[in-house]
N, C-alpha and C positions, 0 to 999 in steps of 0.2 A: 297737652298736644291734642290735635284733632282726633287722633285715634283713641287717646286716653279719655276724651270727652264723649266717645262713642259715636263719632261722626261716621255715618254709614258710607258716605262717598269716599272717605279716606280709606276705610276698610276695603271697599270695592277696588279702589285704585291700587292698593297694596297687593291685593289678591291677583288683580290683572297683571301687575308687574311680575309677581312670582310666576304666574302661569306663562307669561311671555318669555321670561328667562328660561323656564323649564323647556318651553317649545324650541327656543333657540339652541339650548344645549342638546336637545334631541336632534336638531338639524345638523349641528356640528358633529355629533356622534355618527350620524348617517354618512356624512362626507368622509369622516375618518375611516369608516368601515367599507363604504361602497364607492367612494369617489374615484378610486383607481380604475374602476371599470369604464369610466367615461373619459379617461386621460387620452390625450392625442399622441399615440405611440407609433403608429405605422407610417413610415415615410412614403409608402406606396399608396396609402389610402385604398387598399383593396376591398375593405369592408366598411360599411358605415359605422361610425362611433356609437357605442352603446349609450343609452340614457336610462339608467336604472330608475325605477319609479320612486325609490326611497330618496332621490335627490330632487324632488319637486318642492320648491319653497312654499308654494301655496298650501300644501298639506300641513305645514307647520304654522300657517298664518302669516307668512312673509311674502314680500315681493321678490322677483328675480334679482333686483339690484341689491337686496339685503344679503343674498348668498354669493355675491360676486367675489368677496375676499376668499371664501371657501372654494369657490370654483377655480380661482387662480392657484390656490395652494394645492388642491388635490386633483384637479382635472386638466392640468396643463401638460407639459412635456415629460413630467415624472408621474408615474402612478405609484402611490405609496400604499402597498399592500401590507397593512399592519393590523387589520381587524381580527385576525386569528390569534394574535399574541395575548395570552392571558396574564403575563407578568405586567402589572400596571406601571411599574417604574420604567421598564423598557418601552412600553407602548406610549406613555405620556411623553417620554423624551423624544421619541420619533415624531410624535404629533407636533411638539414644539419646533423641531427642525423643519417640518413641512410647512408650518405656518409662519416661520421667520422669513425675513427678507434675505434673499440669497446674496452671498458675497460676490463682488465683481470678479471677473476672470480676465486673464490676458488672452483676448480673442485672437490677436495676431499670432500668438504662439500656437493656438489650436489650428488656425487656418494653414499656417506654415507646415505643421505636422501632417495634416490631411493632404495637402498638395504634394509634399515629399512622398507620401505613400502612393499617391496616384502616379507620380512620375516614376518612382522605383518600379512599380509593378508593370506599368506600360513599357518601360525600357527593357525589363526582363522579357516581356512578351515579344518584343521586336528582335532583341538580340539573341534570344534563346527560344526560337519557335519550337513548339512541341514539347518543351520541358514542363514537367509537373512541379508547380511551386505552391499550389493551393492558396492563392492570393486572397486578400481581404476585399478586393474591389467590390464596392457597394456597401461595405461596412467599415469604412475608414474611421468612423466615429468611435469604434471599439478601441482604436489606438489612443484617442483623446481620453477615454475612460481609464485605460490602463496607465497611461502616462501620469494622469492626475493622481491615481492611486499610489504610484511610486513616489511622486512628489510629496503627497500627504504623509506617507510613511516616513520619509526623510524628515519632514517638519515635526513629526511626532517623536523623533529621536530613535526610530527603528533603524538599526544599522544593516540588518540582513533581511532580504526578502527571498523566500524559496517558492518557486513557481512550478506547479504541475500543469503542463501546457497541453496543446493540441496541435494538429497539423495545420489547421486553418490559420493563415496569416503568419505562420511561424517565421519564415525568412524575413518578412517585412518587419516584424517585431524585433527580431535579432538585430537588424540593421539600424532601426530607428529608436528602439526603446531599451534594449538590453546591453548595448555597448560592444557587441561583436564587431570587429573591424569590417568595414564595407567590402574590402577586397576579399576577405575570407568568406563572407557570405556569398559573394558572387562565385568564387571558386568552388564552394560547396555545391551551389546550384548547377554549376557546369560539370559536376562530377569529378572534380579533382580529389583524389583519395586523401583521407585524413591522415593516413599512415602509409609508410612504404609497404610494398608487398610482403617483405620478409619480417615485418614487425610482429606478426603473430596474432593480429586482430582482424575481425571481419568488417568492422566499422558499420555504417548504416546509411540509409537514405538521408539526404540533407535536411528534410523537414522532420526527422526524428532526432537529430543530434542535439545534445545539451550544450550548456555554456555556463561558464562562471566568470564574472567580471563586474565592473562597476557600471551601473546604468547612468546615462547622461542626466537622468532625473535625480541622481544622488546616491541611493543606497547600493550596497553590494548585492548582486543577485546570483542565485544558483538556479539555472533552468534545468529541470530534470530531463534527461533524455527519455524518450518514450517510444513504445511500439505502436503499431496501427490499431491494436485493441483499444477501442475508445474508452476513455475515463479511468483505466486501471492504473495510470500513473498517479492519480490523485492521492490515494493512500500511501504510495511510496514517498511522495513529496511530504506528506504530513508526518510520516515516520522520521524522515530526515530532519524536519523542523523540530520534532520532539527531542531528537538527539542533540540538536543545537541548543534548545532550551535547557536541557539537563546539564549541558556544559556551561550554562550561565550566560548565553548570548541572548540578546533581545532580537527576536526574529518574528516576521509575519509571513504566514503562508498564503499564497494565492492559488486558486484552482481555476483554470480556464476550461470552458465547456462550449459546445454548440448545443442548439436547442434539441435536436433529435437525440444526441448522446445523453444529455442531462436527464431528459425525460425517460429514455429507454433503457439505460444501463443500470442494472440493480446495484452495482458497486457504489453508485452515488448515494442511494438510500442507506447502504451499509456505512459509508463514510460519515454521513450525517448522524447516524445512530451512535457512532463512536465519539462524536465531537465533544461532548461534555462529560465523558467518563474520566475519572481521575487518571487512569492508566494511559489514556489516549488524547487527552486535551492538549491543544497546541495554542491555547489562548485565543481561539477563534480563527477561522479561515474565511477569507473573502472569496466568494464564488462569483466569477464573471461569466455570464452566459451570453454568448453571441447568438441571437435568434435571427437566422437567415430566412425564416418562415418556410423552410423546405429542408428535407433530409435526403441528400443525393437526388433522387427523383420522387421522393415520397411527400405527398401533401400532408398538412397538419391533421386533417381528419382521418388519416390512416396511421399517423405516427404516434398518437396517444389518445387515451380516453379523457384525461384530465383537461380542464379548461386551458391551463397554462403549462408551458414546458418546465416551469420552475416549481410546480406544486409539491415536489418532494420536500421543499423547504418547510412546508407546514408540518412535516413529521416532527420537527424540533422547534416549531414556532419561531423560525428565523424570519426576520423581515425580508421582504422582496421589494426592491426598487426597480420598477419597470421604466425604462428610459427610451425616448425617441432617439435613435442612433444618429440623427442628423442635426441635433441641437447641442452644440459644444457647451453652452452654459449649463444645460440640464445634466449633461454627462459629467462635467467637472463637479457640479454640486453633489450628484449622487456618489461620486468617488470619495469626496471629502466626508460625507455623512457615513459612508460605509466604513471608512478607516476609524472615524471617531466612535462609531457604535462598537466596532470590534475591540478597540482599545479600552473603552469604558466598561463594557459588559463581558469581555473575554469570551465572546460567543460568535458563532457563524452569522454571516450576512450574505445575501444574494443580490446581485445587480444584473438585471437583464437588459442588454442593449439590443433594441429592435432595429434591424436593418434589412438588407437583402443581399443576394449574391449576384453580381452583375454577370459573371461567367458561370460555367457549369461547375459541377463538383470539383473538377480540375480544369486546367486551361484548355484541354482538348475535348472536353465533354460538351455535348449539345443539349442544353436544357429545354429548348423550345419544342422538342418532340412531345414532352410530357406536361409542360406548364406554359402553353402559348399565351394565355391571358396575362399572367404575371410578367412574362418577358416582353410583351408589348408595352406594358407600363414601364418596365425597367429601361427599355430602349428609348423611352421618351425623356428619361432623367439625364440632365446634363451633369458633369462632374460636380461633386459636392463642394469642392473648394471654390469653383466658379460661382455657384449660387451663394455661398457664404460671403465671398468677396463683394458681391453685388449688395447683399443685405447690410453688411457692416461698412461698406465703402472703403475697403482696404484690400490690397493685392498681396498675395504670398510672395515672399522673397526666396527665390529658388536658385539664384545664380551660383552661389557657392556650392550648394548641394549637387546641382547639375554637373558642375566641374568635377566634384569629388566622385560622382557616380561614373562619369566617363573615364576618369583615371583608374577607378576600381576595375572596370571591365578590361582596360588595357593591361593592368598589372596582374589580373587574375589568370591571364594566359600562361604566365610563367611562375605563378605563385606556388610556393612549396611550404608546407606546414612546418611549424616549430615542433618537431617530433619530441614528445616527452621521453625521458630516459627509459630504457628498456624495462618494461613492467615484469617484475619477478614472476607473477602469475601466468605470464604468457611466454616465458622462455621455453625453449625446446626440451630442456631437461626437467621441466616442472614436475612431471610425475615421479621422476627419480627423487627429487627433493622431498616430495610429499611422502614417499615411502621410507625416507631416511629416519632413523630413530630420533625421537625428541625426549628430552629429560623431563618427564612428568611426575615421576615418583617422589615420595616424601618419606622422611624417617618414620619408623613405626611409632616411636614415642609421641611425635607430634600428631600423627594420625589418630592415635588412641585418645590423646587429650582433646582433640577437636571433636571426635565422635562422642566422647562422654559428655562434653558440654552440650551437644545436641539433644541429650536426654534430660537435661535439667529444667526445672520449672521454678519461676519466682514465687515468693510467698504470696498467698492470696489467689492463686490460680488452681482451681480444683476442676479438672476436665471430666468429660464423660468417662465412665469406668472402662470402656473399651480402649479409649485413648491412653488412660493410665496403664492398662495392660500392654498396649503397644509400646510405650516408652520403657516399661519394665523389661519386656522381652528384648528390646534393643540393647538395654544396659547389660542385661544378663549375658547376651551373646558376645558382647564386647569383652566383658570381664572374663568369660570362660574361653575366649578365643574360639568360639564355635563357628565362626565364619560370618562374613558381612554380606547382607542381602542387597538387592538392587536399589531399594529406596535409600538405604543408609549410604551406599556408595555414591549415589547421586548427591545426597546432602553433603557428603564429605567433599566432593568436587567443588560444590558451590561455596561451602564454608572455607575451604583452603584458598580458593581464589579471592574470596572477600578479604581474608586476612592479608593477602598480597596487594590489597587496594585495587583489585580488578572490578570494574563496574559490571554488574550482571543484571540482565533484564530477561525475565522468564514468564511467559504467559501462554494460556490456552484455556479451553473449556474445562472448568472444574479442576484446574491445575493445582490450586493451592492445597486442596485436600487430596487430589488425585482421583481420576475417574474410577479407579479400582481401590480407593481408600488406602492407598499405599504410602502417601506422603505425610499428610497432617502437618503442614508447615506453619499454620497459624492456629494455635491451640486456644480454644474458647473455654472460659470458665463456665461450668455448668450452672453455677448460682448467679454470678454477677454479669455474665456474658462479656467480661473483660477478656482481652486476647493477649497472647504471648507469641511473638514471631520468633521462631527458633534460631534465626540468624542474627538477631540483635546482639551487638557486642562483638561481632566477628570482623570489624573493620568497615570497609565500604558496604553500606547496607544494600543488599540486593533488592531490586524491584521485582516482586513476584505477584502475579495477579491473575484472576479469572477474567475471561473474555466473554462477550456475548456469543450467542449461537451464530457466529459469522466466521467464515473461513477466508473468503477472497480478500476483503478489505483488511482483515486483521493480518493475514500473512503478508500482504503488501506493505502494511504499516511496519511490521517487524523487520521486513527486508530493508525498507527505507531507513529504519533506525540503525540497522547493522552497518549500512554503508556510511552512515554518519558517525559511527563509533566503533571503528574496526579494532581499537585497542581494548575494547570490552568484549563481553560475551552475551549474545542475544540468542534466546532459545524460544522456538514456537512449538507447542505440542498440539497435535491433532487429537481429538478425543479417541478416534480410531483412524487407522491408516488410510482407509478409503475416503475419508473426509478431504483428502488432498484433491479429489476429483473436483470439488467445488471451487478450489483455488487454482485450477490448472493454468489459467492465463498468467497468473503471477509466477508460477513455477516455470512455465515454458518461456515466457518473454523476458523475465528478469533474472531469476535465480540460476537458470541453466546457462544463459548467454549474456548476462549483464556485463561481465568483464570482457568478453569477446567483442561485443558490439560497442561498448561505451567506456571501457576501462573502470567499471565500478567494482570495487573490491568488497567482498562480504565474507564474514565467517559465521553467518547464521546457522544455527543448529535446528533441524526439523526432526522432531520425534514423532514417528508414525507407528503406533501400536499395531502389531502384525501377528497373525497366527490363526490357524484353523482350530478352533477350540470348542466346536459344537454349538456355536451361537447362530448358525445359519449362514446363508450366502453373503449377507452384508456384514461389514466390520471384520471380515476374515482375512483380508489382504490389503497391503499397501501397494500392490501391483509392482513388485520389484522388476518385472520384465520391462515395464515402461520406464522406470527410473534408469535402468542399466542402458537401455537404448539411447538415452539422452546424454550419456557420458562420452566426452571427447576432449582430448588435449588438456587433461587435468582441470576440467571446469568445476567438478564437484567431487565429493566423496560419498560413497554409499557403503554402509556396513550393516551387519546383523550380528552384533556381539552376543556371545552366549554367557559371558561372565561379568559380574558386577565390577570387577577390577578393570577389565578392558574398557567398560563404559566410563569409568572414572578417568582413565588415561585419555580416552578419546575427547572428553569434555575439556580437560586441562590442555590438551594439545592444541585445541582451537585457538587458544590465547597465547600459548608459549612458543608455538612454531614461528618460523620467520615468514611463512606464507599465510595468506588468508583465502580460504575456500569454503563455500557452503558445505555443510555436512548433513546427510540424510541418514537417520538411524532407524532401522526397522526394529522398533522397540518391543519389549516383551509384554505379554499379558500373564499367561500362566506361570512363566518363570519368575514373576515378581515374588511368589511365595513358595516356589518349588524348593524342596530341601537340598536338591543337588545343584541349585543355582546360587551358590555362595562362594565367596572368595576369602582365602586366608589374608590376614592383615599384611603379611609379607609381600603379597602380590601387588599391593598398592605402592610399594617402594621401587617398582621396576619401571616398565614402560609398556606402551601398547603393543600387543602381539597380533599381527594380521592373520597368523595361522597358529592353531594349537594342535600339537601332535601327541597322540597317545599310541605308543608303540605296541605292535601285536604281531600277528602272523604275517610272514612275508608273502603269503599267497593271496590275501584279499585286503585291499585298501578301500575303505568306505569314507567318502568325504561328504559332509553336510554342513548345515549352518543353523544358528539360532536354537530354537526350542527342540527341533528334531535332533540336532547334534547332542544335546543333553540327554534326550530320551534314548538315543542309540548307545550312549556310553553307560547308561544305567542297566543295560541288558548284559547278561553273562555271555560274552562272545570273545573269541580270541582275535577278531579282525583288528587290523590297524585302523584307527579312527583319526580322521583329520577334521578339525573345525575351521571352516573358512570364515573368519571374523570380518574381514574387509574385502569387498568385491572390487571397488574402484577407488583409487588406482589399484589395479590388479597386482597382487604381490607375487609376481612371476618368479623372481629369484628365490624367495623364501620357499615357495612350493617346489621349485625345481630341486633345491638342496635336499628336500625331504624325499621326493619321489625317486631320486637316483638310488636311494637305499632299497627300493623295491622294484628291481628291473623286471621280475617275472610275475608280479602280482596282477590279479584281476583288478581293474580300476572301476570304481562305482561312484556315481554321484546320486545321492538320495535327497529327495525333497518332498515336503508335505503338500505343496501346491500341485494342481493339475498339470499335465504334460505341456499344455499350451500356455501355461503361465509360469511364474517363478523365474529360475535363473539359467536353466540349462541351455536354452537356445543361444543365449549370450555367452555362456561359459564354454560350451563345447569346443569351438575352434581354439580358444585360448588354452584349454586343458590339453587338447591333442598336440598343440604346438610344443608344449614343454615336456610332454611324456612320450611323444612320438608314436602314440597308438590311441585308438578310440576308447572312450569311456562308456560304460553301460549306465543307462538312466533307469533309476527305480523311482517310480512316482505314481500318483493316481492317474487314471485315464484322462484324456483331454475332456474338457467340460466347459460349457458356456458360463456357468456360475462358478464362483471361486470355491464354494463349499456346498455341502448338502443341507437340506432343511433338518431332517431328524439327526439328533446327536449320535444315535447308535450307528448310523451309516458312516459318519465321519470317523467314529472310533474304530469301526471295522476297517476302513480304508487305511487309517494310520497304522493299525496293527499289521496289515498286509505289507505296507511299505517297510516297516521295521524288520519283519521276518524275512522278506525277500532280500533286503540289503545285507543282512547279517548272515543268513543261513542258506539262501538258495542260489 
């Protein structure tokens, strides 16, 4: 060859070719990394398109026409933001999709859908002036994106789609995408109640209501109901999806967002952080972000620091497809790629639909006060369906839909819902039912067998010496009948339910070992680091896992899981009770009133470690005063059990009772190892006791709860002592039966919490009602902080409370 003969010109040509190929590869890489910045995304063209310096062909030795294929692939109506992805397989696959020729779409279908949305919202505006429907007007392309996503899911064989939505465009999506009957959508918007007044439910605003049915696009859909707290429905929907997955169903979750909410709400970052953890993965969530380029009245430069509203996605290296919201072909292409990516890599993907909001935040809001320039441009925009019809030379076919819409408005005047059968959890006697005994006890021989099996280790597992001692002490206590402690009682409840083939999911921060080293459920060999899960071989294997340092999204996920698996037992443990503060929106908007608003049943257990133990103001209280103020019409249960056996019965009751209600347990800390906080094996063969009565002097009755009740009983006193184990539902009859035995006694409520916290403000009227006379409160003085900093101060306060309650 010429090269072999040492031809200098051949060598030079080859080197030039190599150099040119390298330069072209560098230009391709630049477009893959930076091309999205130059994409044509904004339908309003409010700002000039960017032209990154990295995309200058001449810098690579090429002419502009040489870069035209790359320009078409990366700088058109889709911005492929994939440069941050370090996984080369995922990144290369996305690049192949970007550079491939797009599949043709049914443009008539898209134009018809957009035109129907325009007609629907315009008709609602005319026939329901002043009604808030939070329409999509200006962002109808978002419907095209969502519709194609549903069709692609159907084509991929996904039978169920679970959607955590938003209020923007909710009614339009219900009517056109999610299969809710048009008459019902109109009736909802007109304020026709979902239930009769006497049904026992509060229901909700129409743009918060959920739905379950078949989408016209094919798959079965479950649209999660949601509150106005933006984005917190996302983890709830993900939890529901995980429950469906664990039941063997093929499901795809979709999370719907607006730009301001996705960028601003921390729960979205939490949700993404959970997305690929084994205990929380749902096989990938498709996030659809509707970018209106405004948040209520807030401009983008005030709404976020990040360049894009989708930058949270970079946290997990999720691809982001930015799409011009007025290009149906680009929207459909992005949807197909998103579903294909999610299915291939089982990972999250984000699609941003860039549009605008033709009206204000709602239909009666005036956005021109604050964004005059934007709205001058919007006012110039003719309806999207009209412009697309001109571009593609085809007109939308609206005759049938227009007729259906007119009929729906006529029928909605007299529409009456198909009321579901009376919900057990909403019946007027529900608190009585919740107070009725439930058979939760087990035979002693079975309990002992289960408990002994929990202490066994397989061959080859040599744990840390302290764990060996922990297991030996548990075994010795069982053999000698010395009493069962808290951790053993909890493990017995889980093991017994597992043997009955009850699915259990239990998670929290450091839950597997226990924040107080009390559990040790997954025992690690000190030499090989092999592990032994103590519940292996007990039937249905419990899912027990540690969680990240996240409360809001994790609690939302677990609540969502519990509503999807009410026949199982779902438990969330806060590391300390005051960590519930961080998940307050989930507690207030879902757990407290999910059944009342949306008929969502849950038997979620929340363990909130509680007690003033000398650790300072933080982690001292789960704020029972707040929990109790939220109790109404049998919505939840609140308890502070003082015995391991009562805790055992409470957990089993969550599954074995005929009703399903969330349970909040003010869980112990010091009682975990207190010698007086043990239960005899025989106590596990009975049932939950809402009140524990130690008879004493008829002159003084002292009632307390939790740790303080145990400490009071340890003192040498002749007072009659009552332990109130359950606060809500309030065990009025049980207490009354006891108090009638002490008609002349002084009645005292003692608590370790400050006077302005704890239980007494809620308890006082209830106690006076059943006793016919006031109770004396013995407590610490009112205080802004839940506890003192120096342990010695807390110890002194506690001693004063005990002495006053028993002897003064």
